[in-house]
Residue, then its C-alpha position, 0 to 999 in steps of 0.5 A: m760959225n765955221g764950216t764944220d758947224a755949218i755942216v752940222l747945223n745943216i744936217k740937223e735941220i735936214r733930219r728935223r724936217s725929214i722926221k716931220v715928213w716921215q711922221a706924217i706917213p699914216d701907219d697904214k700907208l707905210d708900204w705904199k709906193p707909186d709904182k712897182e719900181a719905187m721904194t715904199c715909204i718905209e723902205m725910203v726911210r730905211h734907205v736914208l738912215e742906212s745910207e747915212y751909216y754907210y757914208h759915215l763908214a766911207i768917210k772914216n775909210v776915206g772912200s767906198l767900202k769894199e764890204f758893207d755889213s749893215p746893222f739895218e739889213k736884217r731888221p724887219l721894217q716895222s714903224i717909223k718910230d722903230e727906225l728912228e730909235f734904231a738909227a739914233s745912236y748911229h746918227q749921233q756918232f755921225l754928227d760927233m765925227i763931223t765935229t772932229f774935222s777942222e776947216e782944213d780937213l773939209t778941203n784937204i781930205q779927199i773921199d775916193r768913190s771913183d768906183v761910183g764916179y767921183i772923188r770929192s773933198l770931205g766938205d763936198m761929201l758931207m753936203r752931198i749926204g745932206y742933199h741925198e736925204s733932202v731929195h728923199a724928203g721931197q720924194l716922200l712929200q710927193y708920195l703924201r700928195i699922191m696919197e692925198v694925205d696932209r703934208p707937214r709944214i717943213w718951212d718953219 
C-alpha cells in the first residue's frame, strides 16, 4: 500500500465512522446544541461536508480560495440522509482526485493557506482534512452523551 492508498483508506474509514455517529442523532435532536455559541448537530454535519468540498477546491487551487461559492450554502438543513445524499458525489470526486496523486506529489506539492497561518505539503493537508472530520465526530459523540442518547460503536 502506498501513501495515496493509505490516505484514501483513512478518509473512507473516517467517513464510515462519522456516518455511524451522524445516523445516531435522533431526528428530534438535530437542532440541539450544548450552548448558544455552538453549532447544532446538523450544522456540524453540514460544516464537515461543506469543508471537505472547500478543501477539495483548495487542493485543486494549490491554496486558499479567494472566493468560495458553496453549493451547500442555500440548501435548507433537513436531515442527515439529505445531507449525505447531496454530498455523496462531491465526496466521491474528492476521493477520485486523491487517487491521481503520486507519492512524490504528496511531498512536493505545497498547499498555500498562509492566509490562515500555514503552508503544508499535499500529504499533510490530506491528513488534516481527515483529522478535521474526526474532531467533529468526537464533538458529536460528546453531544450524544450530554443528550443521554445511546452512542454508536465506532471502534469496530
